[in-house]
C-alpha positions as CSV (number, residue, x, y, z in Angstrom):
1,M,0.0,0.0,0.0
2,R,2.9,2.3,0.7
3,W,4.2,1.7,-2.8
4,K,0.9,2.5,-4.4
5,M,0.7,5.7,-2.3
6,L,4.2,6.7,-3.1
7,F,3.6,6.0,-6.8
8,M,0.5,8.1,-6.9
9,V,2.1,11.1,-5.2
10,S,5.1,11.0,-7.4
11,S,2.9,10.7,-10.5
12,L,0.9,13.8,-9.4
13,V,4.1,15.8,-8.8
14,F,5.4,14.8,-12.2
15,I,2.1,15.7,-14.0
16,A,2.0,19.0,-12.2
17,A,5.5,19.9,-13.1
18,C,5.0,19.1,-16.7
19,G,1.8,21.1,-16.8
20,N,3.5,24.3,-15.5
21,D,6.2,24.1,-18.1
22,S,3.8,23.9,-21.0
23,E,1.6,26.8,-19.7
24,Q,4.7,28.9,-19.1
25,G,5.9,28.1,-22.6
26,A,2.5,28.9,-24.1
27,N,2.4,32.2,-22.3
28,E,5.8,33.2,-23.6
29,E,4.7,32.4,-27.1
30,N,1.5,34.5,-26.8
31,L,3.3,37.6,-25.4
32,D,4.3,38.5,-28.9
33,N,0.7,38.6,-30.0
34,I,-0.6,40.8,-27.2
35,Q,-1.2,44.4,-27.9
36,P,-1.9,47.1,-25.2
37,I,-5.5,48.2,-24.8
38,N,-6.2,51.9,-25.1
39,Y,-9.6,53.2,-24.0
40,E,-10.7,56.5,-25.5
41,T,-13.9,58.4,-26.0
42,K,-15.3,59.0,-29.5
43,E,-14.2,62.7,-29.3
44,E,-10.6,61.6,-28.5
45,Q,-10.7,59.1,-31.3
46,K,-11.9,61.8,-33.8
47,T,-9.1,64.1,-32.6
48,R,-6.5,61.4,-32.9
49,L,-7.6,60.5,-36.4
50,G,-8.0,64.2,-37.4
51,Q,-11.7,63.9,-38.1
52,N,-12.9,67.2,-36.5
53,E,-16.5,68.2,-36.9
54,Q,-17.4,71.2,-39.0
55,S,-18.4,74.4,-37.2
56,I,-21.8,75.9,-37.5
57,G,-20.5,78.5,-40.0
58,E,-19.0,75.8,-42.2
59,L,-22.3,73.9,-42.1
60,G,-24.2,77.0,-43.3
61,G,-25.5,78.5,-40.1
62,Y,-28.4,77.6,-37.8
63,P,-31.3,75.9,-39.4
64,Q,-33.9,78.1,-37.6
65,S,-32.6,81.1,-39.4
66,E,-34.2,80.0,-42.6
67,Q,-37.7,79.9,-41.2
68,E,-39.3,78.0,-44.0
69,R,-43.0,78.4,-44.7
70,V,-43.4,81.5,-42.5
71,N,-46.1,83.9,-43.8
72,E,-47.1,81.3,-46.4
73,G,-50.7,82.4,-46.4
74,D,-49.9,85.9,-47.4
75,K,-48.3,84.7,-50.7
76,N,-51.4,83.2,-52.1
77,F,-53.2,86.2,-53.6
78,G,-56.6,85.2,-55.0
79,A,-56.7,82.0,-52.9
80,K,-59.5,81.1,-50.5
81,N,-57.5,82.3,-47.4
82,E,-57.1,85.9,-48.6
83,D,-59.2,88.5,-46.8
84,R,-60.1,92.1,-47.7
85,Y,-57.4,93.5,-45.4
86,T,-54.4,92.0,-47.1
87,N,-53.1,92.9,-50.5
88,E,-49.8,93.2,-52.4
89,R,-48.7,96.2,-50.5
90,T,-49.3,94.6,-47.1
91,Y,-47.5,91.5,-48.3
92,Y,-44.5,93.7,-49.4
93,I,-44.4,95.4,-45.9
94,A,-44.6,92.0,-44.2
95,E,-41.7,90.8,-46.3
96,K,-39.6,93.9,-45.5
97,L,-40.3,93.5,-41.8
98,S,-39.5,89.8,-41.8
99,E,-36.0,90.6,-43.1
100,R,-35.2,92.3,-39.9
101,K,-33.0,90.3,-37.5
102,E,-35.2,90.7,-34.4
103,V,-38.5,89.8,-36.2
104,V,-39.4,86.1,-36.5
105,Q,-42.8,86.6,-38.2
106,A,-44.7,89.7,-39.4
107,Q,-48.3,90.1,-40.5
108,V,-49.8,93.4,-41.9
109,A,-53.4,94.4,-42.5
110,E,-54.7,97.6,-44.0
111,T,-58.0,99.4,-43.5
112,D,-59.2,102.7,-44.9
113,K,-57.7,104.7,-42.0
114,R,-54.9,102.6,-40.5
115,V,-52.3,100.0,-41.1
116,I,-52.0,97.3,-38.4
117,V,-48.7,95.5,-38.0
118,A,-48.2,92.5,-35.8
119,V,-44.7,91.0,-35.3
120,M,-43.4,88.1,-33.3
121,T,-39.9,88.4,-31.8
122,G,-39.5,85.0,-30.1
123,N,-38.6,85.2,-26.4
124,K,-36.6,88.3,-26.6
125,Y,-37.6,91.9,-25.7
126,Y,-36.6,94.8,-27.9
127,P,-37.8,98.1,-26.3
128,D,-37.4,100.3,-29.3
129,L,-38.9,97.8,-31.8
130,P,-42.4,99.2,-32.1
131,K,-41.2,102.7,-32.6
132,S,-38.7,101.7,-35.3
133,I,-41.3,99.5,-37.1
134,R,-43.8,102.4,-37.0
135,E,-41.2,104.7,-38.6
136,E,-40.3,102.2,-41.2
137,V,-43.9,101.5,-42.2
138,K,-44.7,105.3,-42.1
139,E,-42.1,105.8,-44.8
140,M,-43.9,103.3,-47.1
141,I,-47.5,104.5,-46.2
142,P,-47.3,108.1,-45.0
143,D,-51.0,108.9,-45.1
144,K,-52.4,106.4,-42.6
145,E,-52.1,105.8,-38.9
146,I,-49.7,102.9,-38.0
147,V,-50.6,100.6,-35.2
148,V,-47.9,98.1,-34.1
149,Y,-48.5,95.0,-31.9
150,T,-45.7,92.8,-30.7
151,D,-45.8,89.4,-29.1
152,A,-46.1,88.2,-25.5
153,A,-42.8,89.5,-24.2
154,W,-43.8,93.1,-24.9
155,W,-47.3,92.5,-23.6
156,D,-46.0,91.1,-20.4
157,R,-43.6,94.0,-19.9
158,M,-46.3,96.5,-20.4
159,R,-48.7,94.7,-18.1
160,N,-45.9,94.6,-15.4
161,L,-45.3,98.3,-15.8
162,N,-49.0,99.1,-15.3
163,S,-49.3,96.9,-12.2
164,N,-49.2,98.4,-8.8
165,P,-47.6,96.0,-6.3
166,D,-48.6,98.1,-3.2
167,K,-52.3,97.8,-3.9
168,L,-51.8,94.1,-4.7
169,E,-50.4,93.4,-1.3
170,I,-53.3,95.2,0.4
171,T,-55.8,93.3,-1.7
172,I,-54.2,89.9,-1.0
173,E,-54.1,90.7,2.8
174,R,-57.8,91.7,2.8
175,N,-58.8,88.6,0.8
176,L,-56.9,86.3,3.2
177,N,-58.4,88.0,6.2
178,N,-61.9,87.6,4.8
179,F,-61.2,83.9,4.0
180,F,-60.0,83.1,7.5
181,N,-62.5,85.5,9.2
182,N,-59.8,87.5,10.8
183,N,-61.2,91.0,11.2
């Protein structure tokens, strides 16, 4: 029994020693095939390869600056959507106003006594815009009264200028007292 045990232990040691040599030799052979791993972001890869993205100017500017199909209804003279307050002259004025940088969209209507101009400026506030539009339209049509409306930014500013916060606080306090019956 001792001989069997001694034989098995020596066999295991021999097999283990042979196994280590072959693995070590295999690892040495594979070292030539291993390449280092480099992790990089897509931006770093584009920079390394020289594939830089074009700037906004190279691409032709911002797409919202083109504003396709704005005032499309004004261009269809004789169509069903034409009303009696728009004509070629109002269309021309609207086109001229739409060329301004601060105007997103313009609509013009004309009656016997006045010309009504409505412009949208987006979310920006231009304090002198109504006055400059009035002067520009007055040069084109000098014999009529010019009325200029701007969008919500102007309306909100005018409403805030006309509000009186002192009276508002008194009104709120009185309403709260009435609600809670605190006289």
